[in-house]
C-alpha positions as CSV (number, residue, x, y, z in Angstrom):
1,X,-64.7,-96.8,-73.8
2,X,-65.4,-99.8,-71.8
3,X,-67.3,-97.8,-69.2
4,X,-70.0,-97.1,-71.8
5,X,-70.6,-100.7,-72.6
6,X,-72.4,-100.9,-69.3
7,X,-74.5,-97.8,-70.1
8,X,-75.6,-99.4,-73.4
9,X,-76.7,-102.6,-71.6
10,X,-78.9,-100.4,-69.3
11,X,-80.4,-98.8,-72.4
12,X,-81.3,-102.2,-73.8
13,X,-83.1,-102.9,-70.5
14,X,-85.0,-99.6,-70.8
15,X,-86.2,-100.7,-74.3
16,X,-88.1,-103.5,-72.5
17,X,-89.5,-100.9,-70.0
18,X,-87.3,-102.0,-67.2
19,X,-86.7,-99.8,-64.2
20,X,-84.3,-97.1,-65.1
21,X,-81.9,-98.1,-62.4
22,X,-79.4,-100.9,-62.7
23,X,-81.2,-104.3,-62.4
24,X,-80.9,-105.7,-58.9
25,X,-82.9,-107.4,-56.2
26,X,-83.9,-104.0,-54.9
27,X,-84.1,-100.7,-56.8
28,X,-83.8,-97.8,-54.3
29,X,-86.0,-94.9,-55.4
30,X,-84.9,-91.5,-54.2
31,X,-86.7,-88.3,-55.0
32,X,-84.7,-85.5,-56.4
33,X,-84.6,-83.6,-53.1
34,X,-83.3,-86.7,-51.4
35,X,-80.3,-86.8,-53.7
36,X,-79.7,-83.1,-53.3
37,X,-79.8,-83.5,-49.5
38,X,-77.2,-86.2,-49.7
39,X,-74.9,-84.0,-51.8
40,X,-75.4,-81.1,-49.3
41,X,-74.7,-83.3,-46.3
42,X,-71.3,-84.3,-47.9
43,X,-70.4,-80.6,-48.7
44,X,-70.9,-80.9,-52.5
45,X,-72.0,-77.5,-53.8
46,X,-75.7,-77.5,-54.8
47,X,-78.5,-75.0,-55.3
48,X,-80.1,-73.9,-52.1
49,X,-83.6,-75.4,-51.8
50,X,-86.6,-75.8,-49.6
51,X,-89.4,-78.4,-49.5
52,X,-93.2,-77.7,-49.5
53,X,-95.6,-80.5,-48.4
54,X,-99.4,-80.7,-48.3
55,X,-99.6,-78.4,-45.4
56,X,-98.5,-75.5,-47.7
57,X,-96.9,-73.9,-44.7
58,X,-95.3,-70.6,-45.6
59,X,-92.8,-71.1,-42.8
60,X,-91.1,-73.7,-44.9
61,X,-89.8,-70.8,-47.1
62,X,-88.7,-68.6,-44.2
63,X,-85.4,-66.9,-44.8
64,X,-85.1,-68.4,-48.3
65,X,-84.1,-65.6,-50.8
66,X,-83.1,-65.9,-54.4
67,X,-83.2,-63.7,-57.5
68,X,-85.2,-66.5,-59.2
69,X,-86.8,-69.7,-58.0
70,X,-87.4,-73.1,-59.6
71,X,-90.5,-74.8,-58.4
72,X,-90.4,-78.5,-59.2
73,X,-93.0,-81.3,-58.5
74,X,-91.3,-84.3,-56.8
75,X,-92.2,-87.6,-58.5
76,X,-90.1,-90.5,-59.7
77,X,-90.4,-89.8,-63.4
78,X,-88.7,-87.6,-66.0
79,X,-90.3,-85.1,-68.4
80,X,-91.9,-83.1,-65.6
81,X,-91.4,-79.7,-67.3
82,X,-93.5,-80.8,-70.3
83,X,-96.1,-82.7,-68.2
84,X,-99.6,-81.8,-67.2
85,X,-101.8,-82.3,-64.1
86,X,-105.2,-84.0,-63.8
87,X,-106.6,-80.6,-62.8
88,X,-105.5,-79.0,-66.1
89,X,-102.5,-77.2,-64.8
90,X,-99.6,-77.5,-67.2
91,X,-96.0,-78.1,-66.3
92,X,-94.3,-79.7,-63.3
93,X,-91.4,-77.3,-63.4
94,X,-91.9,-73.5,-63.2
95,X,-89.6,-70.5,-62.9
96,X,-90.6,-67.3,-61.0
97,X,-88.9,-64.2,-59.6
98,X,-91.8,-63.4,-57.4
99,X,-91.6,-65.3,-54.0
100,X,-95.4,-64.7,-53.6
101,X,-96.1,-67.0,-56.5
102,X,-94.4,-70.0,-55.0
103,X,-97.2,-71.3,-52.7
104,X,-99.8,-70.7,-55.4
105,X,-97.8,-72.8,-57.8
106,X,-97.3,-75.5,-55.2
107,X,-101.0,-75.6,-54.4
108,X,-101.8,-76.3,-58.1
109,X,-99.3,-79.3,-58.0
110,X,-99.6,-80.9,-54.5
111,X,-102.5,-83.3,-54.2
112,X,-102.8,-83.7,-58.0
113,X,-101.5,-86.3,-60.4
114,X,-98.7,-85.3,-62.8
115,X,-98.8,-87.0,-66.2
116,X,-95.6,-87.2,-68.3
117,X,-94.2,-89.5,-70.9
118,X,-92.6,-91.6,-68.1
119,X,-95.6,-92.0,-65.8
120,X,-98.6,-94.3,-66.0
121,X,-101.5,-93.0,-68.1
122,X,-103.3,-91.6,-65.1
123,X,-100.1,-90.0,-63.7
124,X,-98.4,-90.0,-60.3
125,X,-99.7,-88.1,-57.3
126,X,-97.5,-85.2,-56.2
127,X,-97.1,-85.0,-52.4
128,X,-94.1,-82.6,-52.3
129,X,-92.7,-79.7,-54.3
130,X,-89.1,-78.6,-54.2
131,X,-88.3,-74.9,-54.4
132,X,-84.7,-74.3,-55.5
133,X,-82.5,-71.3,-56.2
134,X,-82.2,-70.8,-60.0
135,X,-78.6,-70.4,-61.0
136,X,-77.3,-68.6,-64.1
137,X,-75.4,-71.2,-65.9
138,X,-72.4,-70.3,-68.1
139,X,-71.3,-73.9,-69.0
140,X,-72.5,-77.4,-68.4
141,X,-70.2,-80.4,-67.9
142,X,-70.7,-84.1,-67.1
143,X,-69.1,-86.0,-64.3
144,X,-69.8,-89.5,-63.0
145,X,-68.2,-92.2,-60.9
146,X,-69.3,-95.7,-61.6
147,X,-68.2,-99.2,-60.6
148,X,-66.7,-100.8,-63.7
149,X,-65.8,-104.4,-64.0
150,X,-63.2,-103.6,-66.7
151,X,-61.1,-101.8,-64.1
152,X,-62.0,-104.1,-61.2
153,X,-63.4,-101.1,-59.3
154,X,-64.5,-97.5,-59.8
155,X,-63.9,-95.3,-62.8
156,X,-64.4,-91.6,-63.2
157,X,-66.1,-90.5,-66.5
158,X,-65.9,-86.8,-67.4
159,X,-67.0,-84.7,-70.4
160,X,-67.1,-81.0,-71.1
161,X,-70.3,-81.7,-73.1
162,X,-72.6,-81.8,-70.1
163,X,-76.4,-81.8,-70.1
164,X,-76.4,-84.2,-73.1
165,X,-76.8,-88.0,-73.5
166,X,-73.3,-89.2,-72.6
167,X,-73.7,-92.2,-74.9
168,X,-74.2,-90.0,-77.9
169,X,-71.2,-87.9,-76.9
170,X,-69.0,-91.0,-76.5
171,X,-70.1,-92.3,-79.9
172,X,-70.0,-89.1,-82.0
173,X,-67.2,-87.2,-80.2
174,X,-65.1,-89.7,-78.2
175,X,-62.4,-87.1,-77.7
176,X,-64.8,-85.2,-75.4
177,X,-64.9,-88.1,-72.9
178,X,-62.2,-88.9,-70.4
179,X,-62.3,-92.2,-68.4
180,X,-60.0,-92.5,-65.4
181,X,-59.7,-95.8,-63.4
182,X,-59.6,-95.0,-59.6
183,X,-57.4,-96.9,-57.2
184,X,-59.6,-97.7,-54.2
185,X,-56.7,-97.1,-51.8
186,X,-55.4,-93.8,-53.4
187,X,-58.8,-92.5,-54.3
188,X,-59.0,-89.4,-56.4
189,X,-55.8,-87.6,-55.8
190,X,-55.2,-83.8,-56.2
191,X,-53.3,-84.5,-59.4
192,X,-56.2,-86.5,-60.9
193,X,-58.8,-84.0,-59.8
194,X,-56.8,-81.1,-61.3
195,X,-56.4,-83.0,-64.6
196,X,-60.1,-83.8,-64.8
197,X,-61.0,-80.2,-64.0
198,X,-58.8,-78.9,-66.8
199,X,-60.2,-81.5,-69.2
200,X,-63.7,-80.1,-68.3
201,X,-62.4,-76.8,-69.5
202,X,-62.4,-74.9,-66.3
203,X,-59.9,-72.0,-66.3
204,X,-57.9,-70.0,-63.7
205,X,-59.1,-70.3,-60.1
206,X,-62.1,-72.3,-61.3
207,X,-59.8,-75.3,-61.8
208,X,-59.1,-75.6,-58.1
209,X,-62.8,-75.1,-57.2
210,X,-63.8,-77.9,-59.6
211,X,-61.1,-80.2,-58.4
212,X,-62.3,-79.7,-54.8
213,X,-65.9,-80.6,-55.9
214,X,-64.6,-83.7,-57.7
215,X,-62.9,-84.9,-54.5
216,X,-66.0,-84.3,-52.4
217,X,-68.1,-86.3,-54.9
218,X,-65.7,-89.2,-54.6
219,X,-66.0,-89.1,-50.8
220,X,-69.8,-89.2,-51.1
221,X,-69.5,-92.1,-53.5
222,X,-67.5,-94.0,-51.0
223,X,-69.4,-93.1,-47.9
224,X,-72.9,-94.1,-49.2
225,X,-71.7,-97.3,-50.9
226,X,-72.8,-96.1,-54.4
227,X,-72.4,-98.1,-57.5
228,X,-73.0,-95.0,-59.7
229,X,-73.1,-91.3,-59.0
230,X,-73.8,-89.2,-62.0
231,X,-73.7,-85.4,-61.9
232,X,-75.3,-84.0,-65.1
233,X,-74.8,-81.2,-65.3
234,X,-72.0,-80.0,-63.2
235,X,-72.1,-76.3,-64.0
236,X,-70.0,-73.2,-63.9
237,X,-72.2,-70.2,-62.9
238,X,-71.8,-66.6,-63.8
239,X,-70.8,-65.7,-60.2
240,X,-67.8,-68.1,-60.2
241,X,-69.3,-71.2,-58.6
242,X,-69.1,-74.9,-59.5
243,X,-72.6,-76.4,-58.8
244,X,-74.1,-79.9,-59.0
245,X,-77.5,-79.1,-60.6
246,X,-78.8,-82.7,-60.9
247,X,-77.7,-86.0,-59.5
248,X,-78.6,-89.6,-60.0
249,X,-77.3,-92.1,-57.4
250,X,-77.4,-95.9,-57.5
251,X,-76.6,-97.8,-54.3
252,X,-75.2,-101.3,-53.6
253,X,-78.2,-103.1,-52.1
254,X,-75.7,-105.5,-50.4
255,X,-74.7,-102.5,-48.2
256,X,-78.2,-101.8,-46.9
257,X,-77.1,-102.9,-43.4
258,X,-74.6,-100.0,-43.5
259,X,-76.9,-97.5,-45.1
260,X,-80.1,-97.9,-43.2
261,X,-80.9,-94.2,-43.1
262,X,-80.6,-94.0,-46.9
263,X,-82.6,-97.1,-47.6
264,X,-85.3,-95.9,-45.3
265,X,-85.8,-93.0,-47.8
266,X,-87.0,-95.5,-50.4
267,X,-90.1,-94.0,-52.0
268,X,-92.4,-96.8,-53.2
269,X,-95.5,-94.6,-53.6
270,X,-95.2,-94.6,-57.4
271,X,-94.2,-98.3,-57.6
272,X,-96.4,-101.0,-59.0
273,X,-98.0,-102.9,-56.0
274,X,-96.9,-106.2,-57.5
275,X,-93.3,-105.0,-57.6
276,X,-93.6,-104.0,-53.9
277,X,-95.0,-107.4,-52.9
278,X,-92.4,-109.2,-54.9
279,X,-89.6,-107.2,-53.2
280,X,-90.9,-108.3,-49.8
281,X,-90.5,-111.9,-50.9
282,X,-87.0,-111.2,-52.2
283,X,-88.2,-111.6,-55.8
284,X,-88.0,-109.1,-58.7
285,X,-91.0,-108.1,-60.7
286,X,-90.9,-105.9,-63.7
287,X,-94.1,-104.7,-65.5
288,X,-94.3,-104.4,-69.3
289,X,-97.1,-103.9,-71.9
290,X,-97.7,-107.3,-73.4
291,X,-100.0,-110.2,-72.4
292,X,-97.7,-113.1,-71.5
293,X,-96.5,-113.4,-67.9
294,X,-93.0,-114.7,-67.4
295,X,-91.5,-116.6,-64.5
296,X,-87.8,-117.1,-64.8
297,X,-84.6,-117.4,-62.7
298,X,-81.9,-114.8,-63.5
299,X,-81.8,-111.6,-65.5
300,X,-80.0,-113.2,-68.5
301,X,-82.7,-115.9,-68.9
302,X,-85.3,-113.2,-68.4
303,X,-83.9,-111.3,-71.4
304,X,-83.6,-114.5,-73.5
305,X,-87.2,-115.5,-72.6
306,X,-88.6,-112.1,-73.7
307,X,-86.6,-112.3,-76.9
308,X,-88.1,-115.8,-77.6
309,X,-91.6,-114.4,-77.0
310,X,-91.0,-111.4,-79.2
311,X,-89.5,-113.6,-82.0
312,X,-92.6,-115.8,-81.8
313,X,-94.9,-112.8,-82.4
314,X,-95.9,-112.1,-78.8
315,X,-95.1,-109.5,-76.2
316,X,-94.3,-110.1,-72.5
317,X,-96.7,-108.6,-69.9
318,X,-94.1,-108.7,-67.2
319,X,-91.4,-110.9,-65.8
320,X,-90.8,-112.3,-62.3
321,X,-87.3,-113.4,-61.4
322,X,-87.2,-116.1,-58.8
323,X,-83.4,-115.6,-58.3
324,X,-81.5,-118.3,-56.4
325,X,-82.4,-120.3,-53.4
326,X,-86.1,-119.7,-53.8
327,X,-88.6,-121.7,-51.7
328,X,-91.9,-123.3,-52.5
329,X,-93.9,-120.6,-50.8
330,X,-92.1,-117.9,-52.8
331,X,-92.9,-119.8,-56.1
332,X,-96.6,-120.0,-55.1
333,X,-96.6,-116.3,-54.3
334,X,-94.8,-115.5,-57.6
335,X,-97.5,-117.3,-59.6
336,X,-100.2,-115.4,-57.8
337,X,-98.5,-112.1,-58.5
338,X,-98.3,-112.9,-62.2
339,X,-101.9,-114.0,-62.2
340,X,-103.0,-110.6,-60.7
341,X,-101.8,-108.7,-63.7
342,X,-105.0,-108.0,-65.7
343,X,-103.0,-107.9,-69.0
344,X,-101.9,-111.5,-68.7
345,X,-103.6,-114.1,-71.0
346,X,-101.0,-116.9,-70.6
347,X,-98.0,-117.6,-68.3
348,X,-94.7,-119.0,-69.4
349,X,-92.5,-120.5,-66.7
350,X,-89.0,-120.9,-68.1
351,X,-86.5,-122.1,-65.5
352,X,-82.9,-123.3,-66.1
353,X,-81.9,-124.5,-62.7
354,X,-78.4,-124.5,-61.1
355,X,-78.8,-123.4,-57.6
356,X,-82.6,-123.3,-58.0
357,X,-84.3,-126.7,-57.5
358,X,-86.7,-127.5,-60.3
359,X,-88.7,-129.8,-58.0
360,X,-89.2,-126.9,-55.6
361,X,-90.5,-124.7,-58.5
362,X,-92.8,-127.5,-59.6
363,X,-94.2,-128.1,-56.1
364,X,-94.8,-124.3,-55.6
365,X,-96.7,-124.1,-58.9
366,X,-98.8,-127.2,-58.0
367,X,-99.6,-125.9,-54.5
368,X,-100.6,-122.5,-55.9
369,X,-102.9,-124.0,-58.6
370,X,-104.6,-126.4,-56.1
371,X,-105.3,-123.5,-53.8
372,X,-106.7,-121.3,-56.7
373,X,-107.0,-122.7,-60.2
374,X,-105.2,-120.4,-62.6
375,X,-107.4,-118.3,-64.8
376,X,-104.9,-118.6,-67.7
377,X,-103.0,-121.4,-69.4
378,X,-99.5,-122.3,-68.0
379,X,-96.7,-123.3,-70.3
380,X,-93.8,-124.8,-68.2
381,X,-90.2,-125.5,-69.2
382,X,-88.0,-126.8,-66.4
383,X,-84.5,-127.8,-67.1
384,X,-81.5,-128.4,-64.8
385,X,-81.3,-129.5,-61.2
386,X,-84.0,-132.2,-60.4
387,X,-85.9,-131.4,-63.7
388,X,-86.9,-135.1,-64.0
389,X,-88.5,-135.1,-60.6
390,X,-90.1,-131.7,-61.3
391,X,-91.8,-133.0,-64.5
392,X,-93.1,-136.0,-62.6
393,X,-94.6,-133.7,-59.9
394,X,-96.3,-131.7,-62.6
395,X,-97.6,-134.7,-64.5
396,X,-98.9,-136.5,-61.4
397,X,-100.8,-133.4,-60.2
398,X,-103.4,-133.9,-62.8
399,X,-103.5,-130.2,-63.6
400,X,-103.7,-129.0,-67.2
401,X,-100.2,-127.7,-67.6
402,X,-98.4,-127.5,-71.0
403,X,-95.0,-129.1,-70.1
404,X,-92.6,-128.5,-73.0
405,X,-88.8,-129.2,-73.0
406,X,-87.8,-127.1,-76.0
407,X,-87.6,-123.4,-75.2
408,X,-88.6,-122.2,-78.7
409,X,-91.6,-124.5,-78.9
410,X,-92.6,-123.4,-75.4
411,X,-92.5,-119.7,-76.3
412,X,-94.5,-120.3,-79.5
413,X,-97.1,-122.2,-77.5
414,X,-97.4,-119.5,-74.9
415,X,-97.9,-116.9,-77.6
416,X,-100.5,-119.0,-79.3
417,X,-102.4,-119.6,-76.1
418,X,-102.3,-115.9,-75.2
419,X,-104.0,-115.1,-78.5
């Protein structure tokens, strides 16, 4: 079950309100229709769909016929079906058999903010609505391909218990999960595809149909430089089709130069402006709900820093990861981004430097503070490369920093000052 250890680590990140995607320097945000379009372009069977934008042009539905339609607001958040709009309209997902209802439903969604459990309190503006063919589902299965360190490459994870939280399935009914390492040179062979299709409990000629879809999904995974491609559910319909109803795709940001068309689809409309600004500086900013801003280097130290704050009785307002090779100007900009968060009452800089130069971090902080004096107290812990010089730079600046070597003491001080 090694593949699921990674899923659990992502769940831990979500408990801190991290982005739902795997932590990286850039999180590529694709709308649902983008993912479906990628599946369609690579011949994976999906529901037919159309897109309606603010023009509400009926021509966008020309020639689109179905027994029943699913009308779905397109935002980067879950829980749309149970959400509500700022105009009082309820539900971001609707079913209708009457094609004349579609534009009216879209009109009530487009141009209004949809509020769900996963959106900000005031919701996210809906600019587009997807209209898809509703399919009669007989069975739901789960299929994903994920890069897995345990296997030094990709692994296929399958379960006949689709539509459910795969972690719970793995924990409570492990016999319903099959994990298959994939040889990058062989790929998913006919034999493996057939075995997985049979494990998913497809019968008769449906086995060959499912196996073919599995091989197409693998080809998509390869061609788009994905790190994870999850189809949940992969369904069997009452008219004998195997259809990918929903897809989540994570991409290798190191392959952006090869996948320019895909990365150009990145939708940042619902992204925190501070996160967008940080990304332009090759920094990573994550918003949370506390009152202590955190400047760190590396995801592991970020997690440890937040744990220290929590154990000291405080809550992080955010964290900003400097990463490696950061320059003085980036550090100054990072401090300004943290200061711009209205929730922040104190800032904790916790850097353990290897590649990063502590003196560079200190110089960046001093430069930013001399340009605009910080509104909130700064607690600074710098250890590692050039830490002695860094502390000298901070001390000689004459600025009122709290320079503390011990991480526990520094976290407690930040919590106290934030109160």
